[in-house]
N, C-alpha and C positions, 0 to 999 in steps of 0.2 A: 293516625300514624303510631301512636302508642299501641294501639290494638294490633297492628301488623308487627311492631318490634316485639311486643310481650308473647304473642302467639308463635314467632319464629324461634323465640327463646325457650319455648316449651311451658310458657306461664299462660295458661287458658284465660282469655279475656274476652268478653262479649263485645260487639262492635259498639253498642251503646253503653255509655257508662252507667253503673249502679246509681240510683234505683230506677233507671228508665228502661223501658222496652218499647216495641213497636205501636203498642197501644197508647204510651204515655209520652212519646218523644216530643209531642206538642208542648208539654209541660217544660221540657228541656230548653226548647227554643225560647219560652217565656223567661226562663231564668238567664239565659244568655242575653236577652233583651234588657233584663233588669240590670245586669252586670255591667253594660255598656251605655247606659244612659248618659253618663258624663264623658264617654269616649269622644274625642274631637273627630270630625271627618277626616282630618289629616292622618291622625293616629289609627282610625279604622282602615284607611287605605294602605297604610304601611302594615298594618297586620295581616290584612289580606294578601298583599304582595309577598310577604315573608312565608305565610303558610302555604300560598299556592307554589311557590319555589320549593319549599321542602317536599310538598306531596309530589310534585313533578320529579324531583330528584329521587325520592323513594321509589316511584313508579318504574323509572329508567333502570333500577337495579333488577328488574324482573324480566324474563324472556316473554315473548308473546305467547308461547304455550303456557307459562306460569300465570300469566295474566287472564288468558282467555279460555282455558280448558277447565271443565268442570272436574272436581275431585282431586285436584292437585293438592289443596290444602284443605284438611277436615274442617278447620275453624271458619271456612267460608260457608259452611252449612248448605252444601248443594248448589251453590251460587259460584261465581267466579271472582278471582280477587279483583279483575279489571272492572267488574260491574260495581264494586264498592268505591274504586277510584272514580269512576264516572259519577255515581251517586253523590259523592262528596267534593267533587269539582263542578264539572259542566252542568249537571242537572240541578245542582244546589244553586249555582250562580244564575241560571235561568229562573229559578223560583225567587231568588232574591231581587232580580232585575224587575220582575212583574210586581213584587211588593214595593219597590222602590217608586215605580211609575204610578201604582195606585196612590201612594202616599202623596207624591208629587201633584197629582190630579186633585186630591182632596184639599190641598194647600192653596189652591188657586181661589 
């Protein structure tokens, strides 16, 4: 969300925070994992619900054309803004569910 707000305000910011890029974003996920080792399940659910609500509210501010037409925003680098919303919500949730199921299976 900071990525959208910053770029809309003329402050160029890449989608992935420094120092990460598409080759190293796995390292970013490891840092998130480390950061949340003591986060309770209840707190994690609350954080997910809050961030999901904020992302949906942000997405609703854009028209379908703004979300799904290429070239509307130069900072989407040849993609669509909507594809970033999909990547950071439903696609990411699908990935997380698979990880959780694998973990549950390993705990049996």
